[in-house]
N, C-alpha and C positions, 0 to 999 in steps of 0.2 A: 250158312256156308260152313263147311267143315274146316277145322284148323289146319294151318300149314306152318312150316318152320319160320317163314318170314312174313306172316300176316300182320296186318295193322288194324287198329280199331280206335274209336273214341268212346266217350261215355254214353253214346246213343246206339252203339252197335257192338255185336259180338260179346267178348268178355267184359268190355267196358259197361255194357248195358246191365250186366248182372250186378256191378257195383252200384249203379243207380237204383236198381230194384231193392238192394239191401238198404240203401240210404232212405228210400221211400218207406220201408218197413220201420226203420228207426224213427222217422218223422211221425208215423202213425203211433208207435209205442210211446213216444214222448208225450202224446196227448191223452194217454190212457188215464183213468182215475188212479190216483196214488201211483204214478209211474215208477217202475224199477230203474229206468234210465231217463236221462234228459239230454237230448241233442238239439240245441236251439237253432242249429244251422242246416239241418238235414232238409227241411221242407223247402227252404229257399234254393238250395243247391239242386234239388230234384226239379223244381219248377224252372230253374235256369237251363237245365239239360233239355227239358221239353218233351220227354217221352210220355205219350198219352197214358199208357197203361200204368206207368210208374206214378204219374200224378194222381190217377184214380186210387192207387194203393195209399199214397200219402194222405189223401182226403178221406180214406175209409170207405170208398165206393167198391166194396168187395162182393164177389159172387157168394151165394148162400147155399150152393148145392154140394159143397165139400166141407166136411167138419174141420179140416185144418186151414181153411181159407176164411173162417169167420174172424171177426175183429179180435176177439179175446185170444184165440189160439195163435194168430199171427203175432200179436203183441207179446205173448208169453215166449214164443220161440225166439224172436229176435232179441228180446230183453235178456233172456238167459245167456245167449251167445255174446251179446255186447257186454253184459256185466262181467262175464268171465274174463274177457280181455282187459276191461277197465280195471278190475280188481288185481289182475296180474301186474299191470303197470304200477298201480298204487302200492302194492306189496313190495315191488322192486325198489320203488322210491323210498319207502319206509326203511328198507334194508341198506340204504345209502347209495344205491345205483343212480348215477346222474347222467347216463347216456342211454338213449332209447332209439330204436330203429323200427319203423313201420314199413314193411316190405309190401309192394303193390298197394300203395296207400289209397288209391282211388278217391272216394269221397269221405274217407275217414277224417273226423274232426277232433280227434283226441288231443292233438297238439294245442288246440284252442280251449276245449271244454273240460279237461281234467285239471285238478289243482296241483300241478307240478311244482316241486321246489324251484325257486327262481333261478338256481344255478344249473338246472337241467338243460341238456341239449337234445332236442327231438329231431331225428332225421326222417324225412319222408322220401321213399324211393318209388318212382313210377315213371311212366312214359312222359316225355316233355309236354305234350298237349294236355294230358290229364292234370299235371302239376300246374300248368299255366291257367287252365280253366278254373280250377278250385281256388287258387290263390287270388285270381281276379275277382271272383264272386265274393269271397270272404273279405277282401279288402273293401269292396263296395258295401258290404254289410257292416263294416266297421268292427269286425271281430277282433278282440284283444287277445294277445298271447301272454300267458302267465310265465312262460319260459322262452328259451330261444328255439326257434324252428329253422331248420336248414333243409332245403329241398334238394334232392338229388335226381335230376331229370335224366333218367337212363332206363332203357329197356332191360329187364332182368335177363334177357338172352344175350346181352352184351356184357362188357367188363364192368359190371356194377361195383365190385369191390374196390377197383381203382378209383371210380367216380366218387365212391363214399369216402375213401381216404383223402381225396383231393378237396373234399368239403370240410376237412378237419377231424374226421373220425379218429378216435384215439384207440389203437389196438391194445394199449396197456391198461385201459380202464374197463371194469366190468360193464356189460351192456345188457339191456333188456330188449329182446327181439320179439316181434310178432309176425306171423305169416297167416293172417286170417283170410279164409275163403280163397286160398291160393293153390294148394297142393294138387287138387283134382284137375286144375287147368294146366298142369305141367306134365310133359312126358316123363315116364319113370326115371330115365337117366338124368333128366333135368332136376327132378326132385332130389336125387342123391347129390347132385352137384351143388344145389342150393345149400343143403345141409353141410357139405364139405366146406363151402365158402364161409358160412356162418361160424363153423368150428374154427377155421383158420384165423378168422378175424376176432375171435372172442378170447378175452382174458379169463382166468379162473374166477369163478363166482358169477359169470354171466348166466342169463336166463333166457329161455325161449318158450314161447307159447304158440300153439297151432291147434287145428282140429285133429281129432283122432278118428280114423276110419280104416277098416280093413278092406281096402279096395279090391285086393285079390280075391276076397271071399264073396264079393257082390256078384249077383247075376245080372244079365243084360236087362232084366225086368226093372231093376232099380232106376237106371238112367231113363228108360222109356216112361215109367210112371212119373218120375220127377218132371220130365219134359211135358207130359200130358197135363200135369197139375199147373205148370207154368203157363201153358197155353190157356187154361181155364181162367187164369188171372189176366189174360189179355195180351200176353207177350207174344210177339211174332217170331221169337228166336227159338230154334230147336236146340235145347240144351245138350242133347246127345251129340251134336256136332262140335261142342266146345270141350268135351271131356276127352282125355287121353286114356284109352283102354290098355289092356295088357298087364302082365305081371309087374309088380313093383314092390319094393321093400316097404314094410310098415314103418312109419315114422318112429314108433316106439322102439322097434328092434334096431333100426339103423342108427338112431341117435345113441342108444345104449352101447353100441359097438364102437362109438367114437368118444366115449368117456363122459357122456351126459347121464346124470341120474334122472330118470323119467318117472313122472307120476301121471296117471290117466284118471280123469273123472268122467264117468259114463254120463250120457245124456239124462238118464233117469235120475242119477244122483245130482246132476246140475240143476234139473228142474226142482227136485225136492229141496235142495239147498236154498232156493229162492221162494219156497212155499207153494210151488206149483206141482201138478201131477202130469207126468208125461202121458200124452194122449195115446190110446190104443189106435193103431193105424197100420195098414198093410205096407205102406211105404217105409215107415219107421222100422217095422219088423224086419225088413230086408237088410238093414244096416247093422244089425246085431248090437255089439257093445260100443257103438260109436259114441263120441263125446269130445272131450277136450284134453289137451296134453300140455303139461308144463315140465320143462327140463332145466337142470342146473349143471353147469360144467364144473367138474372138480379140478 
């Protein structure tokens, strides 16, 4: 079903199901030989959601007719992505930042699995039902928190900055923000508004990480091919219905205009940084110099 301004979802439908799929890939990658990442909670969270195709991914029951859907390729792709954002937070912590915000947190378990300094506060922002589900499952698992976790149960289309401040967010303290797997699911104007809010809430020295992709330069073939690949994994969701098309500012240019110093690591460089080779693939070729973005507010 195509997105609307007031649509809703849970972790088994629409945009929420993509978060479950990503968690399934993390579960799979965590069981790889000499894994680059370790997410000890992803498998249980995916099984609790109960989506059949995501459970198959987590268990390694993958189709073999697509070179990017074999176990090794999938593990490398999600491990590179996850490690980038993990390292971003760890680097921020090493620099003395003690406030972190995970936007559209979904089934992200970094509040539990990263070695945060004990005086860190990690805020997770997402819809109430998503927050409640994850918190319940992790409590049942007995997951321990190395630092303080504060949940902010609010839709990003609502007044989430006020909800964040109401939870004790300190606008005078430098903050590490991530918006992982989020931008493409926002309308162009909502993406700008998100960055405006982050900028207004951020003290000098704050950091932000997200994916980098030149959406404006993509053809319609990219979304179609991505959706076809998702269906071969068994997903009933048409991804093209979830993305917002149309011209939008690139994150790099927009953040640069707001006073952020921006650094982009291409996907090829990110793979090489972790000892992998970016696979040759027609889908990847369509996204050009896509990769990951880190920005620091002066």
